[in-house]
Backbone as CSV, one residue per row, in Angstrom:
resi,resn,N_x,N_y,N_z,CA_x,CA_y,CA_z,C_x,C_y,C_z
1,MET,32.571,65.398,113.056,32.959,65.667,114.437,34.045,66.714,114.434
2,GLY,33.794,67.821,115.136,34.760,68.894,115.168,35.587,68.917,116.426
3,VAL,36.622,69.687,116.405,37.455,69.845,117.566,37.151,71.162,118.201
4,ARG,36.901,71.242,119.486,36.609,72.467,120.161,37.858,72.861,120.942
5,ILE,38.414,73.990,120.647,39.569,74.508,121.320,39.100,75.491,122.384
6,LEU,39.474,75.195,123.616,39.111,76.032,124.754,40.099,77.128,124.956
7,HIS,39.591,78.304,125.191,40.438,79.445,125.495,40.969,79.267,126.934
8,PRO,42.224,79.659,127.197,42.773,79.437,128.578,41.881,79.951,129.700
9,ALA,41.062,80.983,129.474,40.213,81.524,130.498,39.158,80.480,130.929
10,TYR,38.777,79.582,130.038,37.807,78.542,130.360,38.445,77.391,131.104
11,ILE,39.715,77.213,130.916,40.431,76.069,131.534,40.746,76.359,132.966
12,THR,41.278,77.530,133.250,41.631,77.878,134.653,40.590,78.729,135.269
13,ARG,40.515,78.603,136.596,39.529,79.387,137.319,39.932,80.886,137.434
14,LYS,41.228,81.122,137.501,41.674,82.513,137.709,42.706,82.863,136.651
15,CYS,42.346,83.722,135.771,43.286,84.207,134.710,43.167,85.680,134.714
16,SER,44.233,86.318,134.292,44.221,87.775,134.146,44.512,88.087,132.683
17,LYS,43.825,89.107,132.174,44.050,89.521,130.786,45.281,90.431,130.811
18,ILE,46.105,90.171,129.779,47.298,90.980,129.598,47.246,91.699,128.244
19,PRO,48.031,92.733,128.029,48.010,93.452,126.752,48.171,92.536,125.566
20,LYS,47.660,92.956,124.452,47.700,92.213,123.183,46.872,91.000,123.156
21,GLY,45.816,90.962,123.990,44.793,89.889,123.921,45.165,88.563,124.527
22,GLY,46.250,88.492,125.291,46.671,87.207,125.878,46.096,87.042,127.283
23,TRP,46.363,85.899,127.837,45.942,85.576,129.178,47.094,85.005,129.960
24,ILE,47.113,85.242,131.221,48.140,84.674,132.093,47.454,84.010,133.323
25,MET,47.865,82.753,133.552,47.267,82.002,134.663,47.782,82.548,136.011
26,GLU,46.933,82.529,136.991,47.362,82.895,138.324,47.227,81.641,139.214
27,ILE,48.391,81.050,139.543,48.433,79.862,140.361,49.102,80.283,141.654
28,LYS,48.343,80.245,142.726,48.861,80.701,144.031,49.333,79.556,144.932
29,SER,48.811,78.366,144.657,49.226,77.216,145.482,49.236,75.935,144.644
30,ILE,50.271,75.149,144.871,50.459,73.904,144.116,50.577,72.772,145.131
31,LEU,49.854,71.698,144.853,49.952,70.514,145.677,50.778,69.456,144.970
32,PHE,51.795,68.954,145.626,52.607,67.897,145.111,52.543,66.683,146.072
33,PRO,51.646,65.729,145.753,51.562,64.509,146.565,52.710,63.556,146.162
34,THR,53.348,62.960,147.123,54.469,62.068,146.815,54.361,60.729,147.536
35,ASP,54.841,59.694,146.905,54.970,58.348,147.548,56.453,58.006,147.628
36,PHE,57.345,58.989,147.374,58.806,58.836,147.403,59.344,57.922,146.311
37,SER,58.561,57.667,145.309,58.987,56.784,144.230,59.846,57.567,143.212
38,GLU,60.427,56.843,142.234,61.163,57.458,141.185,60.271,58.363,140.336
39,GLY,59.012,57.940,140.151,58.035,58.751,139.443,57.747,60.070,140.091
40,SER,57.672,60.036,141.442,57.463,61.242,142.212,58.695,62.179,142.116
41,ALA,59.863,61.565,142.133,61.058,62.416,142.012,61.080,63.141,140.633
42,GLN,60.628,62.443,139.605,60.566,63.022,138.254,59.539,64.182,138.283
43,ALA,58.408,64.003,138.903,57.329,65.020,138.903,57.728,66.195,139.786
44,LEU,58.618,65.989,140.787,59.033,67.039,141.666,59.672,68.196,140.862
45,GLN,60.438,67.873,139.821,61.069,68.850,139.019,60.040,69.816,138.396
46,TYR,58.906,69.312,137.963,57.818,70.116,137.384,57.171,70.970,138.475
47,ALA,56.957,70.359,139.633,56.298,71.111,140.729,57.188,72.281,141.184
48,VAL,58.463,72.069,141.299,59.387,73.116,141.743,59.440,74.205,140.674
49,ASP,59.540,73.820,139.427,59.592,74.786,138.339,58.361,75.644,138.314
50,MET,57.180,75.045,138.411,55.931,75.787,138.364,55.809,76.705,139.587
51,ALA,56.200,76.229,140.753,56.140,77.035,141.992,57.025,78.296,141.834
52,LYS,58.204,78.083,141.301,59.073,79.241,141.129,58.540,80.213,140.018
53,ARG,58.075,79.708,138.940,57.565,80.579,137.867,56.393,81.426,138.320
54,TYR,55.471,80.844,139.105,54.266,81.546,139.500,54.396,82.142,140.876
55,GLY,55.488,81.941,141.572,55.609,82.406,142.948,54.568,81.792,143.864
56,ALA,54.237,80.536,143.602,53.178,79.819,144.315,53.714,79.119,145.524
57,LYS,52.823,78.932,146.515,53.168,78.091,147.646,53.132,76.674,147.188
58,LEU,54.148,75.880,147.637,54.212,74.455,147.236,53.951,73.636,148.460
59,HIS,52.892,72.843,148.390,52.529,71.882,149.482,53.018,70.525,149.044
60,VAL,53.967,69.928,149.801,54.453,68.595,149.548,53.791,67.697,150.570
61,VAL,53.003,66.715,150.082,52.188,65.926,150.937,52.440,64.439,150.713
62,HIS,52.579,63.680,151.764,52.680,62.234,151.707,51.458,61.677,152.505
63,VAL,50.757,60.711,151.868,49.648,60.054,152.544,50.019,58.626,152.877
64,ILE,49.907,58.335,154.191,50.110,56.966,154.676,48.808,56.217,154.501
65,TYR,48.826,55.154,153.724,47.633,54.387,153.452,47.079,53.731,154.663
66,ASP,45.873,54.117,155.027,45.206,53.566,156.214,44.409,52.328,155.817
67,ILE,44.992,51.174,156.017,44.389,49.938,155.546,43.063,49.662,156.321
68,VAL,42.960,50.088,157.564,41.726,49.877,158.342,40.594,50.701,157.728
69,LYS,40.857,51.952,157.430,39.853,52.844,156.836,39.443,52.392,155.466
70,ALA,40.440,51.913,154.657,40.165,51.533,153.302,39.415,50.208,153.222
71,THR,39.669,49.255,154.110,39.062,47.925,153.991,37.892,47.725,154.953
72,GLY,37.858,48.496,156.032,36.803,48.319,157.042,37.075,47.164,157.958
73,TRP,38.309,46.571,157.882,38.651,45.463,158.786,38.748,45.971,160.208
74,TYR,38.419,45.117,161.160,38.557,45.461,162.535,39.977,45.060,163.017
75,VAL,40.681,45.973,163.501,42.003,45.748,164.074,42.002,46.403,165.476
76,PRO,42.510,45.761,166.523,42.519,46.382,167.826,43.139,47.760,167.740
77,HIS,42.447,48.750,168.341,42.785,50.145,168.237,44.157,50.497,168.713
78,VAL,44.571,49.904,169.860,45.858,50.208,170.435,47.027,49.847,169.500
79,SER,46.921,48.627,168.882,48.006,48.234,168.025,48.140,49.066,166.753
80,THR,47.012,49.471,166.182,47.090,50.321,164.979,47.560,51.737,165.304
81,ASP,47.178,52.282,166.434,47.600,53.604,166.778,49.132,53.704,166.894
82,LYS,49.739,52.696,167.617,51.174,52.654,167.774,51.846,52.456,166.402
83,MET,51.312,51.558,165.610,51.914,51.272,164.309,51.885,52.533,163.455
84,TYR,50.733,53.217,163.358,50.649,54.431,162.501,51.464,55.574,163.039
85,GLN,51.659,55.639,164.352,52.524,56.684,164.939,53.966,56.478,164.477
86,GLU,54.423,55.208,164.500,55.805,54.933,164.033,55.920,55.178,162.540
87,ILE,54.969,54.753,161.768,54.988,55.002,160.345,55.019,56.484,160.018
88,GLN,54.229,57.246,160.741,54.134,58.706,160.546,55.469,59.393,160.858
89,GLU,56.069,58.965,161.921,57.394,59.556,162.288,58.428,59.238,161.189
90,GLY,58.415,58.035,160.675,59.331,57.665,159.586,59.027,58.420,158.315
91,ALA,57.755,58.601,158.033,57.339,59.367,156.818,57.720,60.827,156.911
92,LYS,57.651,61.421,158.103,58.021,62.823,158.292,59.534,63.001,158.016
93,LYS,60.328,62.026,158.515,61.791,62.103,158.289,62.087,61.948,156.796
94,GLU,61.413,60.990,156.117,61.591,60.787,154.678,61.167,62.011,153.899
95,LEU,60.057,62.608,154.290,59.549,63.822,153.592,60.560,64.968,153.728
96,ASP,61.196,65.114,154.895,62.210,66.118,155.088,63.442,65.912,154.220
97,ARG,63.760,64.638,153.960,64.923,64.331,153.110,64.629,64.337,151.622
98,PHE,63.341,64.162,151.269,62.945,64.004,149.849,63.144,65.304,149.081
99,GLY,63.938,65.270,148.037,64.075,66.413,147.120,64.690,67.640,147.764
100,VAL,65.605,67.474,148.739,66.169,68.588,149.431,66.812,69.580,148.488
101,GLU,67.607,69.134,147.534,68.261,70.030,146.614,67.298,70.757,145.716
102,GLU,66.351,70.024,145.164,65.345,70.635,144.302,64.463,71.670,144.994
103,LEU,64.094,71.384,146.232,63.213,72.244,146.998,63.909,73.428,147.631
104,SER,65.226,73.484,147.609,65.948,74.551,148.263,65.633,75.960,147.725
105,GLY,65.247,76.034,146.455,64.947,77.329,145.840,63.526,77.786,145.967
106,VAL,62.685,76.945,146.600,61.239,77.303,146.722,61.078,78.171,147.939
107,LYS,60.455,79.372,147.782,60.369,80.309,148.865,59.313,79.941,149.865
108,ASP,58.130,79.470,149.384,57.016,79.159,150.283,56.701,77.666,150.177
109,LEU,57.132,76.923,151.174,57.052,75.493,151.141,56.455,74.918,152.438
110,GLU,55.535,73.984,152.287,54.947,73.318,153.428,54.948,71.813,153.209
111,ARG,55.403,71.105,154.175,55.439,69.595,154.126,54.428,69.026,155.094
112,THR,53.610,68.054,154.638,52.559,67.502,155.453,52.489,66.001,155.298
113,VAL,52.268,65.278,156.388,52.025,63.840,156.349,50.584,63.606,156.863
114,ILE,49.837,62.838,156.080,48.413,62.524,156.391,48.221,61.050,156.381
115,THR,47.314,60.532,157.209,46.940,59.132,157.150,45.541,59.024,156.654
116,GLY,45.312,58.073,155.693,43.998,57.870,155.130,44.083,57.141,153.794
117,VAL,43.023,57.241,152.999,43.030,56.663,151.670,43.607,57.750,150.765
118,PRO,44.729,57.475,150.052,45.439,58.533,149.338,44.638,59.435,148.469
119,HIS,43.844,58.939,147.551,43.124,59.840,146.653,42.074,60.704,147.410
120,GLU,41.480,60.147,148.413,40.503,60.879,149.216,41.161,62.004,149.978
121,GLU,42.306,61.699,150.620,43.008,62.677,151.413,43.586,63.794,150.524
122,ILE,44.122,63.425,149.354,44.686,64.444,148.482,43.631,65.375,147.940
123,ILE,42.493,64.830,147.568,41.390,65.664,147.084,40.857,66.547,148.232
124,GLY,40.741,65.985,149.414,40.313,66.758,150.571,41.273,67.887,150.905
125,PHE,42.558,67.581,150.833,43.600,68.611,151.085,43.437,69.714,150.038
126,ALA,43.260,69.355,148.769,43.138,70.359,147.700,41.928,71.283,147.941
127,ASN,40.832,70.660,148.335,39.649,71.466,148.625,39.840,72.396,149.822
128,LYS,40.357,71.839,150.907,40.555,72.593,152.127,41.510,73.765,151.998
129,ASN,42.540,73.563,151.165,43.606,74.573,151.019,43.487,75.429,149.744
130,LYS,42.375,75.220,149.019,42.108,75.980,147.792,43.292,75.928,146.845
131,ILE,43.747,74.688,146.517,44.884,74.454,145.685,44.521,74.822,144.234
132,GLY,45.439,75.497,143.533,45.230,75.891,142.163,45.689,74.911,141.119
133,LEU,46.626,73.952,141.525,47.153,72.976,140.578,47.739,71.859,141.389
134,ILE,47.481,70.619,140.923,48.085,69.426,141.526,49.058,68.863,140.490
135,ILE,50.290,68.565,140.960,51.301,68.005,140.078,51.759,66.704,140.770
136,MET,51.655,65.572,140.024,51.985,64.298,140.607,52.585,63.331,139.592
137,GLY,53.367,62.403,140.099,53.904,61.340,139.237,52.924,60.204,139.106
138,THR,53.124,59.410,138.048,52.263,58.213,137.846,53.189,57.014,137.702
139,HIS,52.654,55.865,138.065,53.414,54.599,137.937,53.273,53.958,136.585
140,GLY,52.141,54.184,135.968,51.881,53.568,134.666,51.587,52.072,134.825
141,ARG,50.953,51.702,135.919,50.632,50.288,136.123,49.642,49.814,135.093
142,LYS,49.724,48.526,134.773,48.817,47.918,133.811,48.310,46.560,134.392
143,GLY,47.305,46.088,133.752,46.811,44.703,134.071,46.441,44.501,135.504
144,MET,46.935,43.379,136.074,46.501,42.971,137.415,46.963,43.979,138.483
145,ASP,48.113,44.557,138.314,48.587,45.578,139.281,47.624,46.708,139.402
146,ARG,47.081,47.149,138.263,46.158,48.285,138.270,44.813,47.851,138.905
147,ILE,44.402,46.639,138.640,43.175,46.142,139.236,43.314,46.045,140.745
148,LEU,44.430,45.483,141.207,44.655,45.276,142.625,44.899,46.573,143.396
149,PHE,45.771,47.409,142.852,46.163,48.595,143.560,45.359,49.853,143.131
150,GLY,44.690,49.772,142.016,43.968,50.951,141.535,44.905,52.021,141.062
151,SER,44.422,53.175,140.717,45.239,54.250,140.292,44.884,55.498,141.069
152,THR,45.747,55.858,141.994,45.526,57.081,142.755,45.487,58.281,141.838
153,ALA,46.392,58.341,140.857,46.439,59.429,139.897,45.141,59.549,139.138
154,ALA,44.632,58.410,138.693,43.352,58.433,137.927,42.183,58.958,138.765
155,GLN,42.113,58.594,140.022,41.044,59.055,140.900,41.214,60.555,141.146
156,ILE,42.411,61.029,141.300,42.631,62.444,141.556,42.312,63.247,140.302
157,VAL,42.700,62.801,139.125,42.353,63.509,137.908,40.832,63.584,137.731
158,ARG,40.161,62.504,138.091,38.701,62.445,137.947,37.962,63.360,138.912
159,PHE,38.433,63.449,140.141,37.640,64.139,141.168,38.278,65.445,141.710
160,ALA,39.418,65.817,141.263,40.107,66.993,141.804,39.310,68.275,141.536
161,PRO,39.383,69.253,142.428,38.675,70.513,142.224,39.426,71.522,141.410
162,CYS,40.612,71.083,140.826,41.488,71.984,140.104,42.161,71.189,139.034
163,PRO,42.933,71.852,138.114,43.697,71.124,137.094,44.741,70.219,137.747
164,VAL,45.035,69.091,137.046,46.010,68.128,137.531,47.014,67.869,136.403
165,LEU,48.277,67.967,136.728,49.351,67.629,135.801,49.967,66.340,136.270
166,THR,49.876,65.277,135.447,50.493,64.013,135.817,51.746,63.826,135.004
167,VAL,52.785,63.290,135.649,54.087,63.186,134.963,54.533,61.708,135.016
168,ARG,54.732,61.157,133.799,55.241,59.825,133.689,56.739,59.746,133.607
169,MET,57.284,58.641,133.902,58.728,58.459,133.700,59.022,58.496,132.215
170,PRO,60.096,59.191,131.774,60.387,59.225,130.376,60.798,57.844,129.822
171,LYS,60.363,57.553,128.613,60.721,56.260,128.009,62.026,56.338,127.221
172,TYR,62.546,57.487,127.041,63.792,57.664,126.261,64.819,58.371,127.047
């Protein structure tokens, strides 16, 4: 069994050849989905650094989990609309406060709050906005937590239309 090493041109969709036979990636937009967790704060450092290095637009997105859409349960429409409106207003305020210092040096920044099933909405956002790279934190859940809550990061890595960089909390 051999190891196949892929050339960077095969890994990324858009690369430019530079002198002396090298390649440089062209990343024009980065998607950073956040749940405001400590893992997301850790991953934000990577997203900001990559956005600055490549001069890319940084999309910071929070998805409010839509329990009705995810489960198919019937809930009276009026009560859920008001509830999600309040949650969305709170999420927008939190998104504006999240990573203020880190994000201050990013030239092209867009913040968005979406309601839906997180991995579906993130993948849809990436497709719609032609995202070149997704950078996100992971919780590292195991056992029953993973079975009950699933892994948004795993679903995004599996179905994303672009490369995905996942960032775990450091163990040391």
